[in-house]
N, C-alpha and C positions, 0 to 999 in steps of 0.2 A: 357439444352443442351442434345441432344440425343446421347447415346452411341451406335455407329453403330455396335460394336462387341458383344453386348449383345445378348444372346440366350434364347429362352424359354425352357420349360422342355423337349420338344421333340428334341431339338438340332438345330432348325431352327433359323436363325438370325432375329432379329427385324429390319424392314426397317425404321419404324418411330413410335414414340409414339402415334401419332394421325392418324393411318391408317384407323380407322373407319370413319373418316371425308372424304367426297368426295367433290372434287372441281367441281362445275358446270361451264361449259364453255358456253359462249354465242353462240347461234346458228349461223352458217355461213349464211351470206346473199347471197342468190342465185340470179343470174340475170336470169330472164325469157326471153329468146329470142324467144320463140315460139308464142308470141302474134302476130298473123297475121291479127288482126281485124282492123287495121288502117294503113294509108299511112304515109310514112316519109315526105311527102309534107305538112302534117298538123303541123309538128313540126318546130319551127324556130331554126336557128343556131345563137348563139350569135355573135355580131359584133366583128371582130378582133381588138385588140388594135393597136394603130399607130405603135408600134415597130414591126419589123419583126424578127421572130425567124428562126431556121433552117428549119422548115417545110415549111414556106412561101418561103424561098430562094430556096427550092428544088421543088417548084411547088404545094405545098399544100398537103392535105391528099388525099389518094385514095378515090374515090367516095363511094365505098362499106363500108369502115371503117367509113367515115363521116356519112353515112346513119345509120349504126348500132349504132354509138355513139349518134346520135340524138334520136333514140329510147330508148337507155339506160338512157339518161338524162331525157326524158319525163316520162318514166315508173318508174324509180328508184329514181329520184331526185339527181343523182350524179352531181358533178361539171363537167365542160367541160373537164378538164385535166384528171380527174378520169374516165370519160366515154370513152375518147379516149384510155386510157390505158387498160380499160376493153374490149373495142372493139378489139383492137389489140391482146390481150391475147386470147379472144374467137376465133378469126379468125385463129391465129397461132396454136391453139390446134385442129383445123379442125372441130369444132362444127357447123360451118356454111357452110360446103360443100366446093366444089372446088373454088367457087368465093371468099370465105373467106381466103382460103390458098393463092390464087394468090394475094389478097389485102395485106395480111400480108407480103408476100415476097416483094411486091413493096414498102411497108412502110419500111421494114428493109433495102432494097437496097438504098432508099433515105437517111436513117440514116447513112449508111456506106459512101455514097458519101459526106454527110455533114461533117462527121468526117475527111474524107480524105482531104477536101479542107480547 
């Protein structure tokens, strides 16, 4: 057990006994949305399951978010739900321009309507 109140000869407190060991973190996986060399028409969208969720009840995903999610699924290998979440996140942060901001606002409005009903 580490004594947190222990001090060295200069009077500074020891933070940990093993402070010379450094923890290596896994690098963050970045989604590259700048690949403009292919059309979203070349990517297929998985068929929806027979059950309807709140997105289907509110009219489906905004077209721009669906398009970005298709690219993320094809380029990064993410699942459909993770790709949609990443697309909404990137749009909401404004990284995809005004179209992305408008699509994220439409998505959040649909989510609010679904919660209200």
